[in-house]
Kinemage of the C-alpha trace (Angstrom):
@kinemage 1
@onewidth
@group {chain A} dominant
@subgroup {mainchain}
@vectorlist {calphas} color= white
{ca met a 1} P -29.081 -13.543 -4.654
{ca ala a 2} L -26.874 -14.820 -7.432
{ca gln a 3} L -23.143 -14.761 -6.403
{ca leu a 4} L -20.827 -12.510 -8.418
{ca asn a 5} L -18.785 -14.585 -10.641
{ca asn a 6} L -17.274 -12.384 -13.161
{ca lys a 7} L -14.568 -9.688 -12.485
{ca ile a 8} L -15.967 -6.098 -13.325
{ca asp a 9} L -14.301 -2.877 -14.121
{ca phe a 10} L -15.705 0.554 -14.817
{ca ala a 11} L -14.765 3.955 -15.425
{ca val a 12} L -17.107 7.116 -14.875
{ca ile a 13} L -16.520 10.357 -16.859
{ca phe a 14} L -18.125 13.506 -15.558
{ca ser a 15} L -17.850 17.288 -15.728
{ca val a 16} L -17.714 20.343 -13.401
{ca thr a 17} L -18.869 23.520 -14.318
{ca asn a 18} L -18.331 26.734 -11.817
{ca ala a 19} L -18.488 24.266 -8.921
{ca asn a 20} L -16.422 22.972 -5.750
{ca pro a 21} L -16.562 19.280 -6.385
{ca asn a 22} L -14.428 18.453 -3.147
{ca gly a 23} L -13.053 21.114 -0.856
{ca asp a 24} L -9.804 20.726 0.704
{ca pro a 25} L -10.667 21.348 4.676
{ca leu a 26} L -6.728 21.944 4.927
{ca asn a 27} L -6.600 24.443 2.501
{ca gly a 28} L -9.378 26.886 3.195
{ca asn a 29} L -11.939 24.457 1.419
{ca arg a 30} L -10.414 25.239 -1.953
{ca pro a 31} L -11.045 22.537 -4.766
{ca arg a 32} L -8.536 19.773 -4.347
{ca ile a 33} L -5.647 20.311 -6.648
{ca asn a 34} L -2.520 17.760 -7.154
{ca ile a 35} L 1.070 19.333 -7.256
{ca asp a 36} L 0.987 19.383 -11.233
{ca gly a 37} L -2.578 21.506 -11.037
{ca thr a 38} L -4.929 18.668 -11.935
{ca gly a 39} L -8.146 18.715 -10.087
{ca glu a 40} L -9.254 15.699 -7.590
{ca leu a 41} L -11.881 14.285 -5.834
{ca ser a 42} L -11.105 11.675 -3.178
{ca asp a 43} L -12.409 8.151 -3.226
{ca val a 44} L -14.069 9.079 0.277
{ca cys a 45} L -16.176 11.612 -1.298
{ca leu a 46} L -17.259 9.412 -4.380
{ca lys a 47} L -18.063 6.600 -1.914
{ca arg a 48} L -20.300 9.048 -0.028
{ca lys a 49} L -22.092 9.992 -3.180
{ca ile a 50} L -22.454 6.268 -4.158
{ca arg a 51} L -23.963 5.288 -0.694
{ca asp a 52} L -26.200 8.360 -0.700
{ca arg a 53} L -27.599 7.284 -4.256
{ca leu a 54} L -27.963 4.076 -3.273
{ca gln a 55} L -29.964 5.166 -0.010
{ca asp a 56} L -32.187 7.142 -2.405
{ca ala a 57} L -32.968 3.855 -4.206
{ca gly a 58} L -34.019 2.449 -0.973
{ca gln a 59} L -30.967 0.229 0.015
{ca lys a 60} L -29.867 -0.063 3.596
{ca ile a 61} L -26.786 1.769 4.457
{ca phe a 62} L -24.552 1.635 7.557
{ca val a 63} L -22.343 4.663 6.939
{ca gln a 64} L -25.143 7.434 6.605
{ca ser a 65} L -24.022 11.071 6.462
{ca asp a 66} L -25.314 13.445 9.137
{ca asp a 67} L -27.956 15.452 6.951
{ca arg a 68} L -29.337 12.019 5.595
{ca lys a 69} L -29.966 9.803 8.605
{ca ile a 70} L -33.179 8.002 8.534
{ca asp a 71} L -32.930 6.121 11.641
{ca gly a 72} L -31.790 8.849 14.201
{ca tyr a 73} L -28.954 6.813 15.459
{ca lys a 74} L -26.019 9.106 16.756
{ca ser a 75} L -23.072 7.105 16.009
{ca leu a 76} L -22.274 3.971 13.911
{ca arg a 77} L -21.561 2.238 17.184
{ca asp a 78} L -24.977 3.282 18.131
{ca arg a 79} L -26.430 1.829 14.796
{ca ala a 80} L -24.530 -1.585 14.683
{ca glu a 81} L -25.731 -2.388 18.349
{ca lys a 82} L -29.139 -1.424 18.073
{ca glu a 83} L -29.610 -2.944 14.645
{ca leu a 84} L -28.023 -6.120 15.358
{ca asp a 85} L -28.734 -8.553 18.417
{ca ala a 86} L -26.312 -8.354 21.328
{ca ala a 87} L -25.241 -11.645 21.017
{ca val a 88} L -24.350 -11.089 17.322
{ca val a 89} L -22.388 -8.081 18.099
{ca lys a 90} L -20.142 -10.052 20.557
{ca asp a 91} L -19.433 -12.598 18.217
{ca ser a 92} L -16.838 -11.675 15.255
{ca glu a 93} L -18.140 -14.427 12.891
{ca lys a 94} L -21.635 -13.652 13.348
{ca leu a 95} L -21.093 -9.887 13.354
{ca tyr a 96} L -19.340 -10.306 10.179
{ca lys a 97} L -21.855 -12.219 8.433
{ca ala a 98} L -24.987 -10.098 9.897
{ca ala a 99} L -23.358 -6.683 8.923
{ca cys a 100} L -22.871 -7.729 5.333
{ca glu a 101} L -26.245 -9.178 4.918
{ca lys a 102} L -27.988 -5.980 6.364
{ca trp a 103} L -26.065 -3.021 4.818
{ca val a 104} L -25.125 -3.008 1.201
{ca asp a 105} L -22.131 -0.449 1.822
{ca val a 106} L -20.638 -2.838 4.280
{ca arg a 107} L -20.820 -5.557 1.955
{ca ala a 108} L -19.352 -3.406 -1.051
{ca phe a 109} L -16.638 -1.200 0.447
{ca gly a 110} L -16.001 -3.267 3.672
{ca gln a 111} L -15.909 -1.748 7.294
{ca leu a 112} L -14.059 -2.025 10.492
{ca phe a 113} L -16.077 -2.610 13.556
{ca ala a 114} L -13.869 -2.108 16.978
{ca tyr a 115} L -15.312 -3.235 20.295
{ca lys a 116} L -14.156 -4.263 23.726
{ca ala a 117} L -14.634 -7.808 24.872
{ca asp a 118} L -16.341 -8.516 28.279
{ca lys a 119} L -12.924 -9.234 29.678
{ca gly a 120} L -11.304 -5.962 28.521
{ca asp a 121} L -9.357 -7.383 25.555
{ca gly a 122} L -9.767 -5.479 22.343
{ca val a 123} L -11.701 -7.062 19.547
{ca ser a 124} L -11.801 -5.698 15.973
{ca val a 125} L -13.752 -7.220 13.200
{ca gly a 126} L -12.415 -6.096 9.860
{ca ile a 127} L -14.369 -6.604 6.704
{ca arg a 128} L -12.629 -6.239 3.439
{ca gly a 129} L -14.789 -4.982 0.620
{ca pro a 130} L -14.769 -6.260 -3.263
{ca val a 131} L -15.498 -2.828 -4.581
{ca ser a 132} L -12.413 -0.740 -4.700
{ca ile a 133} L -12.490 2.978 -6.055
{ca his a 134} L -9.785 5.227 -7.301
{ca ser a 135} L -9.657 9.048 -6.610
{ca ala a 136} L -11.169 11.114 -9.634
{ca glu a 137} L -8.640 13.368 -11.402
{ca ser a 138} L -9.186 15.985 -14.069
{ca ile a 139} L -8.077 15.731 -17.691
{ca gly a 140} L -5.111 18.382 -17.733
{ca met a 141} L -5.066 21.262 -15.187
{ca val a 142} L -8.004 23.133 -14.017
{ca asn a 143} L -8.519 26.660 -13.228
{ca val a 144} L -9.722 27.661 -9.554
{ca thr a 145} L -11.559 31.134 -9.166
{ca ser a 146} L -11.995 32.554 -5.796
{ca thr a 147} L -14.712 35.232 -5.054
{ca gln a 148} L -15.014 37.422 -2.021
{ca ile a 149} L -18.242 37.051 -0.192
{ca thr a 150} L -19.842 38.725 2.762
{ca lys a 151} L -22.971 37.807 5.097
{ca ser a 152} L -26.189 39.717 4.627
{ca val a 153} L -26.215 41.020 7.926
{ca ser a 154} L -23.654 41.623 10.684
{ca gly a 155} L -25.864 40.720 13.546
{ca glu a 156} L -25.474 43.894 15.469
{ca gly a 157} L -26.577 47.780 15.420
{ca asp a 158} L -28.645 48.804 12.488
{ca gly a 159} L -26.923 46.074 10.277
{ca lys a 160} L -24.877 48.655 8.362
{ca lys a 161} L -21.481 47.781 9.862
{ca lys a 162} L -19.669 44.786 8.695
{ca ala a 163} L -16.928 43.190 11.180
{ca ser a 164} L -14.140 41.481 9.610
{ca asp a 165} L -15.566 37.899 10.412
{ca thr a 166} L -18.306 38.571 7.689
{ca met a 167} L -15.788 38.500 4.701
{ca gly a 168} L -15.102 35.210 3.366
{ca leu a 169} L -13.956 33.536 0.177
{ca lys a 170} L -15.960 31.103 -2.142
{ca his a 171} L -14.095 28.941 -4.590
{ca arg a 172} L -15.000 26.994 -7.826
{ca val a 173} L -13.422 25.086 -10.499
{ca asp a 174} L -14.464 27.006 -13.835
{ca tyr a 175} L -14.501 23.964 -15.980
{ca gly a 176} L -13.001 20.404 -15.826
{ca leu a 177} L -13.628 16.930 -17.039
{ca tyr a 178} L -12.924 14.446 -14.691
{ca val a 179} L -12.602 10.510 -14.729
{ca phe a 180} L -12.473 7.856 -11.921
{ca lys a 181} L -11.997 4.120 -12.119
{ca gly a 182} L -12.956 1.312 -10.118
{ca ala a 183} L -13.147 -2.555 -10.056
{ca met a 184} L -15.321 -5.393 -8.445
{ca asn a 185} L -13.649 -8.502 -7.066
{ca pro a 186} L -15.468 -11.694 -7.164
{ca gln a 187} L -13.044 -13.609 -4.854
{ca leu a 188} L -13.653 -11.043 -1.982
{ca ala a 189} L -17.290 -10.865 -2.934
{ca thr a 190} L -17.875 -14.359 -1.790
{ca arg a 191} L -16.626 -13.306 1.633
{ca thr a 192} L -19.136 -10.525 2.182
{ca gly a 193} L -22.109 -11.842 -0.037
{ca phe a 194} L -21.935 -9.038 -2.492
{ca ser a 195} L -24.151 -10.128 -5.607
{ca glu a 196} L -24.712 -9.463 -9.202
{ca ala a 197} L -27.666 -7.773 -7.998
{ca asp a 198} L -25.601 -5.443 -5.861
{ca ala a 199} L -23.272 -4.870 -8.803
{ca glu a 200} L -26.105 -4.130 -10.935
{ca ser a 201} L -27.514 -1.445 -8.086
{ca ile a 202} L -24.267 0.193 -8.368
{ca lys a 203} L -24.178 0.274 -11.831
{ca ser a 204} L -27.641 1.736 -12.319
{ca ile a 205} L -26.881 4.719 -10.041
{ca leu a 206} L -23.714 5.630 -11.387
{ca pro a 207} L -25.076 7.570 -14.429
{ca lys a 208} L -27.072 9.701 -11.882
{ca leu a 209} L -24.200 10.059 -9.266
{ca phe a 210} L -24.700 13.926 -8.792
{ca glu a 211} L -28.571 14.090 -8.717
{ca asn a 212} L -30.068 15.096 -5.533
{ca asp a 213} L -26.434 16.195 -4.538
{ca ala a 214} L -26.692 20.115 -4.739
{ca ser a 215} L -25.470 22.608 -2.429
{ca ser a 216} L -24.174 26.034 -2.312
{ca ala a 217} L -20.722 25.018 -3.409
{ca arg a 218} L -22.290 22.516 -6.012
{ca pro a 219} L -25.581 23.917 -7.584
{ca glu a 220} L -27.942 21.972 -9.091
{ca gly a 221} L -26.690 20.838 -12.800
{ca ser a 222} L -23.009 22.085 -12.165
{ca met a 223} L -21.683 18.447 -11.911
{ca glu a 224} L -22.758 16.047 -14.496
{ca val a 225} L -21.892 12.253 -15.235
{ca leu a 226} L -21.387 12.114 -18.964
{ca arg a 227} L -20.511 8.550 -19.642
{ca val a 228} L -19.912 5.230 -17.795
{ca tyr a 229} L -18.007 2.536 -19.154
{ca trp a 230} L -18.538 -1.147 -17.621
{ca trp a 231} L -16.341 -4.103 -18.428
{ca lys a 232} L -17.503 -7.513 -17.450
{ca his a 233} L -14.601 -10.163 -17.590
{ca asn a 234} L -15.814 -13.818 -18.476
{ca cys a 235} L -14.122 -15.219 -15.394
{ca pro a 236} L -13.525 -14.506 -11.764
{ca ser a 237} L -9.721 -13.477 -12.173
{ca gly a 238} L -10.734 -11.517 -15.241
{ca gln a 239} L -9.281 -11.517 -18.914
{ca tyr a 240} L -7.140 -8.620 -18.197
{ca ser a 241} L -5.625 -6.647 -15.295
{ca ser a 242} L -7.678 -3.801 -14.123
{ca ala a 243} L -4.577 -1.595 -14.902
{ca lys a 244} L -4.648 -2.402 -18.487
{ca val a 245} L -8.480 -2.137 -18.958
{ca his a 246} L -8.371 1.162 -17.127
{ca arg a 247} L -5.480 2.297 -19.425
{ca ser a 248} L -7.522 1.356 -22.537
{ca leu a 249} L -9.866 4.516 -21.988
{ca arg a 250} L -7.709 7.452 -23.198
{ca ile a 251} L -8.968 10.988 -23.010
{ca glu a 252} L -7.323 13.894 -24.270
{ca pro a 253} L -7.869 17.810 -24.786
{ca ile a 254} L -8.006 18.661 -28.288
{ca lys a 255} L -8.355 22.447 -27.530
{ca ala a 256} L -5.806 24.725 -25.589
{ca asp a 257} L -8.865 25.790 -23.093
{ca pro a 258} L -11.178 23.186 -23.126
{ca arg a 259} L -14.632 24.293 -21.957
{ca lys a 260} L -17.018 21.413 -22.759
{ca gln a 261} L -17.100 17.785 -23.581
{ca glu a 262} L -16.503 18.179 -27.229
{ca asp a 263} L -13.374 19.798 -26.557
{ca phe a 264} L -11.788 16.331 -25.540
{ca ser a 265} L -11.225 13.131 -27.452
{ca ile a 266} L -12.374 10.030 -25.779
{ca gln a 267} L -11.295 6.654 -27.058
{ca ile a 268} L -11.293 3.027 -26.178
{ca asp a 269} L -8.236 0.815 -27.257
{ca asp a 270} L -9.367 -2.635 -28.392
{ca leu a 271} L -9.298 -5.419 -25.924
{ca pro a 272} L -10.220 -8.719 -27.744
{ca gly a 273} L -13.044 -10.476 -26.106
{ca leu a 274} L -13.672 -7.592 -23.660
{ca val a 275} L -16.071 -4.927 -24.975
{ca pro a 276} L -17.342 -2.300 -22.477
{ca glu a 277} L -21.032 -1.298 -22.002
{ca val a 278} L -21.389 2.499 -22.475
{ca ile a 279} L -23.974 4.159 -20.537
{ca glu a 280} L -24.678 7.654 -21.200
{ca gly a 281} L -25.394 10.174 -18.423
{ca phe a 282} L -28.866 10.393 -16.463
């Protein structure tokens, strides 16, 4: 596969309508909110969705979610030891190379493999991936609505009584326009073998990041990728810094209470010699 020779920056704009995009387990699973009231999705959440979409596309994934396992392994250690030869697992250099060759998420995002050597000394193989992703943040503050819910049956007696543990809350973001940004580093890609084809695979699944991702908290159609911006530089180090490229995307609300994409102004500042490819949502 052709080596990744050009730095890549990207940005994804998506909407959330009456859904909980990323619950916070330390806050009653309410949608994640920053101190200033803006909504947030963690980078871990976004990488999970990228891994799932790559898996849907037939790619081999090392960090599989419990409800999407296709090989039956009970842990990451189990998967590594049974998918790779025993001699490879005990050799850090061979493990590094074999893991990157086998799993696209390892060569993209990196991974830590921690083992004990035969003589009892700790052995850790750290793989630093070339693909970095920021947390997603909403444009402006989001409004969170909490709804009281009850279970349909009590599980005792004739079903007419409701115990206190049958009550609960369900939370949602009424509407929010979110954006997350990322980059692909050719220097790190040479170490993991991340290729042009791998970059194109990620590019192809970003417009449909939330397809096949429905749940009770995120009903089908409640989260939608609206637009992807893809900047491909003309050299490995990049014509501009990622910070400058990401800042060139400017999104501002043009209404006091925005409820749809048209209620926002989306503009791209001109960067001479670097024009983004714009991909509309799926």
